[in-house]
Each structure stands twice: as structure tokens, then as C-alpha cells.
DSSP file (Angstrom, degrees, kcal/mol; ACC not computed):
  #  RESIDUE AA STRUCTURE BP1 BP2  ACC     N-H-->O    O-->H-N    N-H-->O    O-->H-N    TCO  KAPPA ALPHA  PHI   PSI    X-CA   Y-CA   Z-CA
    1    1 A M     >        0   0    0      0, 0.0     4,-1.7     0, 0.0     5,-0.1   0.000 360.0 360.0 360.0 -43.3  -36.8  -18.5    4.6
    2    2 A Q  H  >  +     0   0    0      1,-0.2     4,-2.5     2,-0.2     5,-0.2   0.864 360.0  57.9 -68.6 -34.7  -37.7  -19.6    1.1
    3    3 A A  H  > S+     0   0    0      1,-0.2     4,-2.4     2,-0.2    -1,-0.2   0.891 105.6  50.5 -61.6 -39.4  -41.1  -21.0    2.3
    4    4 A Q  H  > S+     0   0    0      2,-0.2     4,-2.5     1,-0.2    -1,-0.2   0.917 110.1  49.4 -65.1 -42.3  -42.0  -17.5    3.6
    5    5 A A  H  X S+     0   0    0     -4,-1.7     4,-1.2     2,-0.2    -2,-0.2   0.905 111.3  49.8 -62.9 -41.1  -41.0  -15.9    0.2
    6    6 A T  H  X S+     0   0    0     -4,-2.5     4,-0.7     1,-0.2     3,-0.4   0.929 112.0  47.6 -64.3 -44.4  -43.1  -18.5   -1.6
    7    7 A Q  H >< S+     0   0    0     -4,-2.4     3,-0.8     1,-0.2    -2,-0.2   0.894 110.6  51.0 -64.8 -39.2  -46.1  -17.9    0.6
    8    8 A S  H 3< S+     0   0    0     -4,-2.5    -1,-0.2     1,-0.2    -2,-0.2   0.738 107.8  54.9 -72.0 -19.8  -45.9  -14.1    0.3
    9    9 A Q  H 3< S+     0   0    0     -4,-1.2    -1,-0.2    -3,-0.4    -2,-0.2   0.599  83.0 110.6 -87.2 -11.9  -45.7  -14.4   -3.5
   10   10 A R    <<  -     0   0    0     -3,-0.8     2,-0.4    -4,-0.7    -3,-0.0  -0.307  61.8-140.3 -62.4 145.2  -48.9  -16.5   -3.8
   11   11 A Q        -     0   0    0      0, 0.0     2,-0.4     0, 0.0    -2,-0.1  -0.911  14.0-159.0-109.3 137.7  -51.8  -14.7   -5.4
   12   12 A Y        -     0   0    0     -2,-0.4     2,-0.3     0, 0.0     0, 0.0  -0.901  19.9-116.4-116.1 143.6  -55.3  -15.1   -4.0
   13   13 A L        -     0   0    0     -2,-0.4     2,-0.9     1,-0.1   122,-0.0  -0.574  19.4-136.3 -75.1 137.7  -58.6  -14.5   -5.7
   14   14 A D        +     0   0    0     -2,-0.3     3,-0.4     1,-0.1    27,-0.1  -0.860  28.6 174.9 -93.8 107.0  -60.7  -11.7   -4.3
   15   15 A L    >   +     0   0    0     -2,-0.9     3,-1.9    25,-0.4    28,-0.3   0.450  48.2 100.2 -95.0  -1.8  -64.1  -13.4   -4.4
   16   16 A K  T 3  S+     0   0    0      1,-0.3    27,-0.8    26,-0.2    28,-0.3   0.773  83.8  48.6 -62.0 -26.4  -66.2  -10.7   -2.6
   17   17 A D  T 3  S+     0   0    0     -3,-0.4    -1,-0.3    25,-0.1    -2,-0.1   0.434  86.2 112.1 -94.8   1.8  -67.6   -9.2   -5.8
   18   18 A L    <   -     0   0    0     -3,-1.9    26,-1.0    45,-0.1     2,-0.5  -0.421  57.5-146.3 -70.8 149.1  -68.6  -12.6   -7.3
   19   19 A S  E     -a   44   0A   0     24,-0.1    45,-2.4    -2,-0.1    46,-1.7  -0.984  21.6-175.9-117.3 124.6  -72.3  -13.3   -7.7
   20   20 A V  E     -ab  45  65A   0     24,-2.8    26,-2.8    -2,-0.5     2,-0.5  -0.944  17.7-155.6-126.8 140.2  -73.3  -16.9   -7.2
   21   21 A V  E     -ab  46  66A   0     44,-2.4    46,-2.8    -2,-0.4     2,-0.6  -0.964   8.2-158.9-111.6 131.2  -76.6  -18.8   -7.6
   22   22 A V  E     -ab  47  67A   0     24,-3.2    26,-2.8    -2,-0.5     2,-0.6  -0.950   9.2-170.3-111.2 113.5  -77.0  -22.1   -5.6
   23   23 A L  E     +ab  48  68A   0     44,-3.4    46,-2.3    -2,-0.6     2,-0.3  -0.911  27.2 131.5-109.8 111.0  -79.7  -24.3   -7.1
   24   24 A D        -     0   0    0     24,-2.3     6,-0.1    -2,-0.6    48,-0.1  -0.955  51.7-140.7-156.3 138.5  -80.7  -27.3   -5.0
   25   25 A D  S    S+     0   0    0     -2,-0.3     2,-0.7    46,-0.2    24,-0.1   0.605  87.1  82.7 -77.8  -9.6  -84.1  -28.6   -4.0
   26   26 A N     >  -     0   0    0      1,-0.2     4,-2.3     2,-0.0     3,-0.2  -0.858  68.1-156.7 -98.2 115.6  -82.7  -29.5   -0.5
   27   27 A A  H  > S+     0   0    0     -2,-0.7     4,-2.4     1,-0.2     5,-0.2   0.851  92.5  55.1 -60.3 -36.7  -82.7  -26.4    1.7
   28   28 A N  H  > S+     0   0    0      2,-0.2     4,-2.6     1,-0.2    -1,-0.2   0.907 109.0  47.0 -64.3 -41.1  -80.0  -27.8    4.0
   29   29 A T  H  > S+     0   0    0     -3,-0.2     4,-2.7     2,-0.2     5,-0.3   0.910 110.8  52.4 -67.0 -41.5  -77.7  -28.3    1.0
   30   30 A R  H  X S+     0   0    0     -4,-2.3     4,-2.3     1,-0.2    -2,-0.2   0.930 112.8  45.5 -57.2 -45.3  -78.4  -24.8   -0.3
   31   31 A T  H  X S+     0   0    0     -4,-2.4     4,-2.7     2,-0.2    -2,-0.2   0.920 112.3  50.5 -65.7 -44.4  -77.5  -23.4    3.1
   32   32 A L  H  X S+     0   0    0     -4,-2.6     4,-2.1     2,-0.2    -2,-0.2   0.945 113.7  43.8 -60.4 -50.2  -74.4  -25.5    3.5
   33   33 A I  H  X S+     0   0    0     -4,-2.7     4,-2.6     1,-0.2    -1,-0.2   0.921 114.6  51.0 -61.5 -43.6  -73.0  -24.5    0.1
   34   34 A S  H  X S+     0   0    0     -4,-2.3     4,-2.6    -5,-0.3    -2,-0.2   0.898 109.5  49.2 -61.8 -42.0  -73.9  -20.9    0.7
   35   35 A E  H  X S+     0   0    0     -4,-2.7     4,-2.2     2,-0.2    -1,-0.2   0.876 110.7  50.0 -68.4 -36.6  -72.2  -20.8    4.1
   36   36 A V  H  X S+     0   0    0     -4,-2.1     4,-1.3    -5,-0.2    -2,-0.2   0.933 112.0  48.7 -64.4 -44.5  -69.0  -22.3    2.6
   37   37 A L  H  <>S+     0   0    0     -4,-2.6     5,-2.2     1,-0.2     3,-0.4   0.912 110.7  50.4 -60.1 -42.3  -69.1  -19.7   -0.2
   38   38 A R  H ><5S+     0   0    0     -4,-2.6     3,-1.5     1,-0.2    -1,-0.2   0.898 107.1  54.4 -62.2 -40.3  -69.7  -16.9    2.4
   39   39 A G  H 3<5S+     0   0    0     -4,-2.2    -1,-0.2     1,-0.3    -2,-0.2   0.768 103.6  56.4 -63.7 -26.2  -66.7  -18.3    4.3
   40   40 A L  T 3<5S-     0   0    0     -4,-1.3   -25,-0.4    -3,-0.4    -1,-0.3   0.480 129.0 -98.2 -83.5  -3.3  -64.6  -18.0    1.1
   41   41 A G  T < 5S+     0   0    0     -3,-1.5     2,-0.4     1,-0.3    -3,-0.2   0.440  75.6 141.9 105.0   0.4  -65.5  -14.3    1.0
   42   42 A I      < +     0   0    0     -5,-2.2    -1,-0.3    -6,-0.2   -26,-0.2  -0.615  21.7 178.0 -79.1 131.0  -68.4  -14.3   -1.5
   43   43 A R        +     0   0    0    -27,-0.8     2,-1.0    -2,-0.4    -1,-0.1   0.743  61.6  67.8-104.7 -29.1  -71.1  -11.8   -0.5
   44   44 A R  E     +a   19   0A   0    -26,-1.0   -24,-2.8   -28,-0.3     2,-0.4  -0.790  61.8 153.2-102.1  98.7  -73.7  -12.1   -3.2
   45   45 A I  E     -a   20   0A   0     -2,-1.0     2,-0.5   -26,-0.2   -24,-0.2  -0.988  25.3-164.2-129.6 124.0  -75.3  -15.5   -3.0
   46   46 A A  E     -a   21   0A   0    -26,-2.8   -24,-3.2    -2,-0.4     2,-0.5  -0.927   8.4-156.8-107.1 131.8  -78.8  -16.4   -4.2
   47   47 A R  E     +a   22   0A   0     -2,-0.5     2,-0.3   -26,-0.2   -24,-0.2  -0.937  20.2 167.0-111.5 123.7  -80.3  -19.6   -3.0
   48   48 A V  E     -a   23   0A   0    -26,-2.8   -24,-2.3    -2,-0.5     3,-0.0  -0.943  31.8-156.7-136.0 156.9  -83.1  -21.2   -5.1
   49   49 A G  S    S+     0   0    0     -2,-0.3     2,-0.3   -26,-0.2    24,-0.2   0.415  75.2  53.7-111.3  -0.6  -84.9  -24.6   -5.2
   50   50 A A  S  > S-     0   0    0      1,-0.1     4,-1.9   -26,-0.1     3,-0.3  -0.979  74.0-127.0-139.2 149.1  -86.2  -24.6   -8.8
   51   51 A C  H  > S+     0   0    0     -2,-0.3     4,-2.9     1,-0.2     5,-0.2   0.870 109.8  58.4 -60.2 -38.2  -84.7  -24.1  -12.3
   52   52 A S  H  > S+     0   0    0      1,-0.2     4,-2.1     2,-0.2    -1,-0.2   0.890 106.6  48.1 -61.7 -38.6  -87.3  -21.4  -13.1
   53   53 A D  H  > S+     0   0    0     -3,-0.3     4,-1.9     2,-0.2    -1,-0.2   0.903 112.5  48.5 -67.9 -40.8  -86.1  -19.3  -10.1
   54   54 A A  H  X S+     0   0    0     -4,-1.9     4,-2.6     2,-0.2    -2,-0.2   0.923 110.7  51.2 -63.8 -43.9  -82.5  -19.7  -11.1
   55   55 A L  H  X S+     0   0    0     -4,-2.9     4,-2.4     1,-0.2     5,-0.2   0.903 107.4  53.1 -61.3 -42.1  -83.3  -18.8  -14.7
   56   56 A S  H  X S+     0   0    0     -4,-2.1     4,-1.7     1,-0.2    -1,-0.2   0.915 111.3  45.9 -59.0 -44.2  -85.1  -15.6  -13.6
   57   57 A I  H  X S+     0   0    0     -4,-1.9     4,-1.4     1,-0.2    -2,-0.2   0.922 112.1  51.3 -64.7 -44.1  -82.1  -14.5  -11.6
   58   58 A L  H  < S+     0   0    0     -4,-2.6     5,-0.2     1,-0.2    -2,-0.2   0.866 112.8  45.7 -62.0 -37.4  -79.7  -15.4  -14.5
   59   59 A K  H  < S+     0   0    0     -4,-2.4    -1,-0.2    -5,-0.2    -2,-0.2   0.822 121.5  35.9 -74.4 -31.4  -81.8  -13.3  -16.9
   60   60 A N  H  < S+     0   0    0     -4,-1.7    -2,-0.2    -5,-0.2    -1,-0.2   0.446 117.2  41.9-106.8  -1.1  -82.2  -10.3  -14.6
   61   61 A N  S  < S-     0   0    0     -4,-1.4     2,-0.5    -5,-0.1    -1,-0.1  -0.985  84.7-101.7-143.9 150.9  -78.9  -10.1  -12.8
   62   62 A P        -     0   0    0      0, 0.0     2,-0.4     0, 0.0    -3,-0.1  -0.654  45.5-177.9 -72.3 124.3  -75.2  -10.4  -13.5
   63   63 A V        -     0   0    0     -2,-0.5   -43,-0.2    -5,-0.2    33,-0.2  -0.990  20.9-173.6-128.1 132.1  -74.2  -13.9  -12.2
   64   64 A D  S    S+     0   0    0    -45,-2.4    32,-1.4    -2,-0.4     2,-0.3   0.795  70.5  17.1 -91.2 -33.0  -70.7  -15.2  -12.3
   65   65 A L  E     -bc  20  96A   0    -46,-1.7   -44,-2.4    30,-0.2     2,-0.4  -1.000  54.6-160.1-150.3 140.6  -71.3  -18.8  -11.2
   66   66 A L  E     -bc  21  97A   0     30,-2.7    32,-3.0    -2,-0.3     2,-0.5  -0.988   3.7-163.8-121.6 127.0  -74.1  -21.3  -10.8
   67   67 A F  E     +bc  22  98A   0    -46,-2.8   -44,-3.4    -2,-0.4     2,-0.4  -0.957  21.2 179.7-101.8 124.5  -73.9  -24.4   -8.5
   68   68 A T  E     -bc  23  99A   0     30,-2.3    32,-3.0    -2,-0.5   -44,-0.2  -0.990  24.9-134.7-131.8 134.8  -76.7  -26.8   -9.5
   69   69 A D  E     - c   0 100A   0    -46,-2.3    32,-0.2    -2,-0.4     3,-0.2  -0.432  15.1-139.2 -71.9 156.1  -77.6  -30.2   -8.2
   70   70 A I  S    S+     0   0    0     30,-1.5     7,-3.3     1,-0.2     2,-1.2   0.926  90.7  55.1 -81.1 -50.8  -78.4  -32.9  -10.8
   71   71 A E  E    S+E   76   0B   0     29,-0.3     2,-0.3     5,-0.2   -46,-0.2  -0.704  70.7 166.1 -93.7  95.6  -81.4  -34.5   -9.1
   72   72 A L  E >   -E   75   0B   0      3,-1.3     3,-1.8    -2,-1.2     2,-0.5  -0.782  51.8 -84.8-104.9 151.2  -83.9  -31.7   -8.5
   73   73 A E  T 3  S-     0   0    0     -2,-0.3     3,-0.1     1,-0.3    -1,-0.0  -0.385 111.3 -16.1 -59.3 109.9  -87.5  -32.4   -7.5
   74   74 A G  T 3  S+     0   0    0     -2,-0.5    -1,-0.3     1,-0.2     2,-0.3   0.513 129.7  80.1  73.7   4.7  -89.2  -32.9  -10.9
   75   75 A E  E <  S-E   72   0B   0     -3,-1.8    -3,-1.3    -5,-0.0     2,-0.5  -0.878  70.6-131.7-137.7 168.5  -86.3  -31.4  -12.8
   76   76 A N  E  >  -E   71   0B   0     -2,-0.3     4,-1.9    -5,-0.2    -5,-0.2  -0.979   3.4-155.0-129.3 120.3  -82.9  -32.3  -14.0
   77   77 A G  H  > S+     0   0    0     -7,-3.3     4,-2.1    -2,-0.5    -7,-0.2   0.837  96.6  54.5 -62.8 -34.5  -79.8  -30.2  -13.4
   78   78 A L  H  > S+     0   0    0     -8,-0.3     4,-2.3     2,-0.2    -1,-0.2   0.909 108.6  48.0 -66.5 -41.3  -78.0  -31.6  -16.4
   79   79 A E  H  > S+     0   0    0      2,-0.2     4,-2.4     1,-0.2    -2,-0.2   0.856 109.4  54.7 -66.0 -33.9  -80.9  -30.7  -18.7
   80   80 A F  H  X S+     0   0    0     -4,-1.9     4,-2.5     2,-0.2    -2,-0.2   0.914 107.8  48.5 -64.9 -42.5  -80.9  -27.2  -17.1
   81   81 A V  H  X S+     0   0    0     -4,-2.1     4,-2.5     2,-0.2    -2,-0.2   0.922 111.1  50.6 -62.8 -43.3  -77.2  -26.7  -17.9
   82   82 A R  H  X S+     0   0    0     -4,-2.3     4,-1.3     1,-0.2    -2,-0.2   0.917 110.6  49.9 -58.7 -43.8  -77.9  -27.9  -21.5
   83   83 A F  H  < S+     0   0    0     -4,-2.4     4,-0.4     1,-0.2    -2,-0.2   0.906 110.3  50.1 -61.6 -43.3  -80.8  -25.4  -21.7
   84   84 A L  H >< S+     0   0    0     -4,-2.5     3,-1.6     1,-0.2    -2,-0.2   0.929 108.0  52.2 -61.7 -46.1  -78.6  -22.6  -20.4
   85   85 A R  H 3< S+     0   0    0     -4,-2.5    -1,-0.2     1,-0.3    -2,-0.2   0.785 109.5  50.7 -63.5 -26.9  -75.8  -23.3  -22.9
   86   86 A A  T 3< S+     0   0    0     -4,-1.3    -1,-0.3    -3,-0.2    -2,-0.2   0.478  84.5 120.6 -88.0  -3.0  -78.3  -23.2  -25.8
   87   87 A S    <   -     0   0    0     -3,-1.6     6,-0.1    -4,-0.4    -3,-0.0  -0.338  61.9-143.3 -65.3 138.6  -79.7  -19.8  -24.6
   88   88 A P  S    S+     0   0    0      0, 0.0     2,-0.7     0, 0.0    -1,-0.1   0.677  81.9  92.2 -73.3 -15.6  -79.5  -16.9  -27.1
   89   89 A E  S >> S-     0   0    0      1,-0.2     4,-2.7    -5,-0.1     3,-0.9  -0.716  71.1-152.0 -82.5 114.0  -78.8  -14.6  -24.2
   90   90 A R  H 3> S+     0   0    0     -2,-0.7     4,-2.2     1,-0.3    -1,-0.2   0.861  92.1  53.9 -56.5 -42.1  -75.0  -14.5  -23.9
   91   91 A K  H 34 S+     0   0    0      1,-0.2    -1,-0.3     2,-0.2   -28,-0.2   0.809 114.0  43.2 -67.5 -26.9  -75.0  -13.8  -20.1
   92   92 A V  H X4 S+     0   0    0     -3,-0.9     3,-1.0     2,-0.1    -2,-0.2   0.911 115.5  47.2 -79.0 -46.7  -77.2  -16.8  -19.5
   93   93 A A  H 3< S+     0   0    0     -4,-2.7    -2,-0.2     1,-0.2    -3,-0.2   0.782 114.5  47.6 -66.6 -27.7  -75.3  -19.1  -21.9
   94   94 A N  T 3< S+     0   0    0     -4,-2.2    -1,-0.2    -5,-0.2     2,-0.2   0.332  75.8 126.5-101.2   7.7  -71.9  -18.1  -20.6
   95   95 A V    <   -     0   0    0     -3,-1.0   -30,-0.2    -4,-0.2     2,-0.1  -0.460  68.5-112.4 -66.4 134.1  -72.5  -18.4  -16.8
   96   96 A A  E     -c   65   0A   0    -32,-1.4   -30,-2.7    -2,-0.2     2,-0.4  -0.462  39.8-160.8 -64.8 136.9  -69.9  -20.7  -15.2
   97   97 A T  E     -c   66   0A   0    -32,-0.2    21,-2.7    19,-0.2    22,-0.9  -0.983  18.8-172.0-133.4 129.0  -71.6  -23.8  -14.0
   98   98 A V  E     -cd  67 119A   0    -32,-3.0   -30,-2.3    -2,-0.4     2,-0.3  -0.982  18.8-144.9-117.6 122.3  -70.6  -26.4  -11.4
   99   99 A V  E     -cd  68 120A   0     20,-2.5    22,-3.4    -2,-0.5     2,-0.4  -0.682  12.9-156.9 -87.0 138.5  -72.8  -29.5  -11.2
  100  100 A V  E     +cd  69 121A   0    -32,-3.0   -30,-1.5    -2,-0.3     2,-0.3  -0.949  21.0 156.5-119.3 134.1  -73.2  -31.0   -7.7
  101  101 A S  E     - d   0 122A   0     20,-2.1    22,-2.7    -2,-0.4     3,-0.2  -0.989  43.7-148.7-157.1 147.2  -74.1  -34.6   -7.0
  102  102 A S  S    S+     0   0    0     -2,-0.3     2,-0.6    20,-0.2    20,-0.1   0.485  98.2  67.7 -88.9  -4.7  -73.9  -37.3   -4.4
  103  103 A H        +     0   0    0      2,-0.1     2,-1.7    -3,-0.0    -1,-0.2  -0.682  66.2 171.9-113.1  74.8  -73.8  -39.9   -7.2
  104  104 A A        +     0   0    0     -2,-0.6     2,-0.2    19,-0.2    18,-0.1  -0.490  12.3 157.6 -89.9  69.2  -70.4  -39.0   -8.7
  105  105 A T     >  -     0   0    0     -2,-1.7     4,-2.2     1,-0.1     5,-0.2  -0.490  55.9-111.2 -84.6 162.8  -69.9  -41.9  -11.1
  106  106 A E  H  > S+     0   0    0      1,-0.2     4,-2.3     2,-0.2     5,-0.2   0.894 120.1  54.3 -59.6 -38.7  -67.6  -41.5  -14.1
  107  107 A A  H  > S+     0   0    0      1,-0.2     4,-2.5     2,-0.2    -1,-0.2   0.902 107.5  49.7 -62.9 -41.3  -70.6  -41.5  -16.4
  108  108 A R  H  > S+     0   0    0      2,-0.2     4,-2.5     1,-0.2    -1,-0.2   0.915 110.3  49.4 -64.1 -43.3  -72.2  -38.7  -14.4
  109  109 A V  H  X S+     0   0    0     -4,-2.2     4,-2.0     1,-0.2    -1,-0.2   0.912 112.6  48.4 -62.3 -42.0  -69.0  -36.6  -14.6
  110  110 A M  H  X S+     0   0    0     -4,-2.3     4,-2.3     2,-0.2    -2,-0.2   0.897 110.2  51.5 -65.1 -40.9  -68.8  -37.2  -18.4
  111  111 A Q  H  X S+     0   0    0     -4,-2.5     4,-1.8     2,-0.2    -2,-0.2   0.915 107.8  52.8 -61.5 -42.7  -72.5  -36.3  -18.8
  112  112 A A  H  X>S+     0   0    0     -4,-2.5     5,-2.7     1,-0.2     4,-0.6   0.923 111.6  45.4 -60.4 -44.9  -71.9  -33.0  -17.0
  113  113 A G  H ><5S+     0   0    0     -4,-2.0     3,-0.8     1,-0.2    -1,-0.2   0.882 109.2  56.6 -64.6 -38.1  -69.0  -32.2  -19.2
  114  114 A A  H 3<5S+     0   0    0     -4,-2.3    -1,-0.2     1,-0.2    -2,-0.2   0.823 107.0  48.0 -65.6 -32.2  -71.0  -33.1  -22.3
  115  115 A V  H 3<5S-     0   0    0     -4,-1.8    -1,-0.2    -3,-0.2   -30,-0.2   0.550 128.4 -93.7 -87.3  -6.4  -73.9  -30.7  -21.5
  116  116 A G  T <<5 +     0   0    0     -3,-0.8   -19,-0.2    -4,-0.6    -3,-0.2   0.573  67.6 155.4 110.7  10.0  -71.5  -27.9  -20.9
  117  117 A A      < -     0   0    0     -5,-2.7    -1,-0.3    -6,-0.2   -19,-0.2  -0.423  34.8-149.6 -67.9 146.6  -70.8  -27.9  -17.1
  118  118 A D  S    S+     0   0    0    -21,-2.7     2,-0.3     1,-0.2   -20,-0.2   0.505  73.0   2.5 -95.4  -7.1  -67.5  -26.3  -16.2
  119  119 A G  E     -d   98   0A   0    -22,-0.9   -20,-2.5    -7,-0.1     2,-0.4  -0.982  58.8-135.1-169.1 166.6  -67.0  -28.4  -13.1
  120  120 A F  E     -d   99   0A   0     -2,-0.3     2,-0.5   -22,-0.2   -20,-0.2  -0.990  13.6-165.0-136.6 123.8  -68.3  -31.3  -11.0
  121  121 A L  E     -d  100   0A   0    -22,-3.4   -20,-2.1    -2,-0.4     2,-0.4  -0.950  13.2-146.9-113.7 120.4  -68.5  -31.3   -7.2
  122  122 A S  E     -d  101   0A   0     -2,-0.5   -20,-0.2   -22,-0.2   -22,-0.0  -0.689  27.4-100.8 -88.2 134.5  -69.1  -34.6   -5.4
  123  123 A K  S    S+     0   0    0    -22,-2.7   -19,-0.2    -2,-0.4     2,-0.1  -0.807 104.6  46.2 -95.7 141.9  -71.1  -34.7   -2.2
  124  124 A P  S    S+     0   0    0      0, 0.0     2,-0.3     0, 0.0    -2,-0.1   0.589  89.4 178.2 -72.2 152.9  -70.1  -34.9    0.5
  125  125 A F        -     0   0    0     -2,-0.1     2,-0.2    -4,-0.1    -2,-0.1  -0.789  24.3-132.5-122.5 163.8  -67.5  -32.2   -0.2
  126  126 A T     >  -     0   0    0     -2,-0.3     4,-2.2     1,-0.1     5,-0.2  -0.678  31.8-109.8-105.5 166.3  -64.8  -30.3    1.7
  127  127 A V  H  > S+     0   0    0     -2,-0.2     4,-2.7     1,-0.2     5,-0.2   0.918 121.0  52.4 -59.8 -42.6  -64.3  -26.6    1.7
  128  128 A A  H  > S+     0   0    0      1,-0.2     4,-2.3     2,-0.2    -1,-0.2   0.903 108.9  48.0 -62.4 -42.2  -61.1  -27.2   -0.3
  129  129 A S  H  > S+     0   0    0      2,-0.2     4,-2.3     1,-0.2    -1,-0.2   0.892 112.8  48.5 -68.8 -37.2  -62.9  -29.2   -3.0
  130  130 A L  H  X S+     0   0    0     -4,-2.2     4,-2.4     2,-0.2    -2,-0.2   0.930 112.4  48.7 -65.4 -44.3  -65.7  -26.6   -3.3
  131  131 A A  H  X S+     0   0    0     -4,-2.7     4,-2.3     1,-0.2    -2,-0.2   0.892 111.6  50.2 -61.7 -39.8  -63.1  -23.8   -3.6
  132  132 A K  H  X S+     0   0    0     -4,-2.3     4,-2.6     2,-0.2     5,-0.2   0.927 111.8  46.2 -65.6 -45.2  -61.2  -25.8   -6.2
  133  133 A R  H  X S+     0   0    0     -4,-2.3     4,-2.7     2,-0.2     5,-0.2   0.872 110.9  54.6 -66.1 -36.4  -64.3  -26.5   -8.3
  134  134 A L  H  X S+     0   0    0     -4,-2.4     4,-2.3     2,-0.2    -2,-0.2   0.956 112.7  40.9 -60.1 -51.6  -65.3  -22.8   -8.0
  135  135 A T  H  X S+     0   0    0     -4,-2.3     4,-2.5     2,-0.2    -2,-0.2   0.891 116.4  49.5 -68.2 -39.1  -62.0  -21.5   -9.3
  136  136 A E  H  X S+     0   0    0     -4,-2.6     4,-2.8    -5,-0.2     5,-0.2   0.919 111.0  50.4 -64.2 -42.4  -61.8  -24.2  -12.0
  137  137 A G  H  X S+     0   0    0     -4,-2.7     4,-2.3    -5,-0.2   -40,-0.2   0.922 112.7  45.3 -61.7 -44.8  -65.3  -23.5  -13.2
  138  138 A L  H  X S+     0   0    0     -4,-2.3     4,-2.2    -5,-0.2    -1,-0.2   0.914 114.9  47.9 -65.0 -43.0  -64.6  -19.7  -13.4
  139  139 A A  H  X S+     0   0    0     -4,-2.5     4,-2.1     2,-0.2    -2,-0.2   0.912 112.7  48.6 -65.9 -42.4  -61.3  -20.3  -15.2
  140  140 A T  H  X S+     0   0    0     -4,-2.8     4,-2.6     1,-0.2    -2,-0.2   0.935 113.2  46.5 -63.0 -46.8  -62.8  -22.8  -17.7
  141  141 A R  H  X S+     0   0    0     -4,-2.3     4,-2.7    -5,-0.2    -1,-0.2   0.876 110.3  53.2 -66.3 -37.2  -65.8  -20.5  -18.5
  142  142 A Q  H  X S+     0   0    0     -4,-2.2     4,-1.2    -5,-0.2    -1,-0.2   0.917 111.5  46.5 -63.3 -42.1  -63.6  -17.5  -18.9
  143  143 A W  H  X S+     0   0    0     -4,-2.1     4,-0.6     2,-0.2     3,-0.4   0.923 113.2  48.5 -65.0 -44.7  -61.4  -19.4  -21.4
  144  144 A V  H >< S+     0   0    0     -4,-2.6     3,-1.1     1,-0.2    -2,-0.2   0.912 109.5  52.5 -62.7 -42.8  -64.5  -20.7  -23.3
  145  145 A A  H 3< S+     0   0    0     -4,-2.7    -1,-0.2     1,-0.3    -2,-0.2   0.769 106.3  54.8 -66.2 -25.0  -66.0  -17.3  -23.5
  146  146 A Q  H 3< S+     0   0    0     -4,-1.2    -1,-0.3    -3,-0.4    -2,-0.2   0.597  84.8 103.2 -84.6 -11.0  -62.8  -15.9  -25.0
  147  147 A Q  S << S-     0   0    0     -3,-1.1     3,-0.1    -4,-0.6    -3,-0.0  -0.474  82.1-108.0 -73.2 141.9  -62.7  -18.4  -27.8
  148  148 A P        -     0   0    0      0, 0.0    -1,-0.1     0, 0.0    -2,-0.1  -0.379  43.7 -95.9 -65.7 147.8  -63.7  -17.0  -31.2
  149  149 A P        -     0   0    0      0, 0.0     3,-0.1     0, 0.0    -3,-0.0  -0.327  44.2-101.1 -63.9 147.2  -67.1  -18.3  -32.4
  150  150 A A        -     0   0    0      1,-0.1     2,-0.1    -3,-0.1    -3,-0.0  -0.428  45.3 -99.9 -66.5 140.8  -67.0  -21.3  -34.7
  151  151 A P        -     0   0    0      0, 0.0     2,-0.5     0, 0.0    -1,-0.1  -0.373  33.3-134.5 -64.7 140.3  -67.5  -20.4  -38.3
  152  152 A V        -     0   0    0     -3,-0.1     2,-0.1    -2,-0.1     0, 0.0  -0.849  18.8-124.8 -98.6 127.4  -71.0  -21.0  -39.6
  153  153 A A        -     0   0    0     -2,-0.5     6,-0.0     1,-0.1     3,-0.0  -0.457  21.5-118.6 -71.6 140.6  -71.3  -22.7  -42.9
  154  154 A D    >   -     0   0    0      1,-0.2     3,-1.4    -2,-0.1    -1,-0.1  -0.710  16.4-149.4 -78.8 118.7  -73.3  -20.9  -45.6
  155  155 A P  T 3  S+     0   0    0      0, 0.0    -1,-0.2     0, 0.0     4,-0.1   0.730  95.0  62.3 -65.0 -19.0  -76.1  -23.3  -46.5
  156  156 A A  T 3  S+     0   0    0      2,-0.1    -2,-0.0    -3,-0.0    -3,-0.0   0.746  88.2  84.6 -76.3 -22.9  -76.1  -21.9  -50.0
  157  157 A E  S <  S-     0   0    0     -3,-1.4     2,-0.1     1,-0.1    -4,-0.0  -0.638  87.3-119.2 -81.4 132.8  -72.6  -23.1  -50.6
  158  158 A P        -     0   0    0      0, 0.0     2,-0.3     0, 0.0    -2,-0.1  -0.465  28.6-122.8 -68.5 142.0  -72.3  -26.7  -51.7
  159  159 A R        -     0   0    0     -2,-0.1     2,-0.5    -4,-0.1    -6,-0.0  -0.639  17.3-147.4 -85.9 141.1  -70.3  -28.9  -49.3
  160  160 A Q        -     0   0    0     -2,-0.3     2,-0.5     2,-0.0    -1,-0.0  -0.935  10.5-165.6-110.1 130.8  -67.3  -30.7  -50.5
  161  161 A V        -     0   0    0     -2,-0.5     2,-0.5     2,-0.0    -2,-0.0  -0.964  12.1-143.1-117.8 125.0  -66.5  -34.0  -49.0
  162  162 A E              0   0    0     -2,-0.5    -2,-0.0     1,-0.1     0, 0.0  -0.749 360.0 360.0 -88.3 128.9  -63.2  -35.6  -49.5
  163  163 A L              0   0    0     -2,-0.5    -1,-0.1     0, 0.0    -2,-0.0   0.408 360.0 360.0-104.7 360.0  -63.2  -39.3  -49.9
């Protein structure tokens, strides 16, 4: 009886209105991730194979989440995330980002976090692991976006250093 009450009290995310970009140079991987996302209820999914195409979509459309592979043909997904985070366009800089890689070493995961990725999805993945990274990525980015901007020091003011 208590198990039923607990299950009925669970809250589920309604993902149908999310907009997601899947960036991977491998068409099969793009399709696989997209179909899993579709199975989770997401309807607006753009599949692209190059950073320039992803950037164009990010600049011209509201996007909630980006899945990007690290090793792209002639490009680097981690550098792309770094580029996005440095963008003066708030909607580009604040897009939730999950890095995807079949080489999930501790160093890679740390690098992804260091450049501003909100999650890391290791290939091969399960539906559950993709769903978890999706929700974690969105939650992390929402929290980061709500933080007040760091104060900018006035270069005219002399700095005081305590020794």
C-alpha cells in the first residue's frame, strides 16, 4: 500500500517542450541519441555533425540542451563547449551541455567539467544513464544561470594584497 502511495507521489519531468541539439560526426550515434530522446518524450531534436551547424542553431533558436561528442571530425567537442561558455550571447553561453564520449577516463570527465560541461555521458549508454545525464545537465545549468554574476574589479582601483 505504501509503495503505491510513494509511486503516485513521484513527480515526472514533462520533456515534450524541450529543444535539444545532438552534435556528433557519426550519423548512427546522432540517430541513436535522438531516438532515445524521442522515447523520453522530447519532440524538438536537431541532429548535426559539425560545430558550425550546432552554433547556428544555438544562435537562431531557443535550445535547452546540447549533447556533444568530444571527438568530432576535425573538431573538438570540449573546445566547442569552452567556446560556448565564453560567448557574449547569453542564450548560447547558458545552454545546458552534456559531453558524450566512448573514452570515459577520469581525466576526460574532469576536462569536461573544467570547460563548463554540465554532464558527461559515457558510450555505450543506457536509456536510464542518458535520462539521468539529461536531467542533471538541465538542473546544473539552471542553478548556474541563477547565480549572481561575479563582481568585476575596477581596474582603476589599486589592488590590496594581504601578506
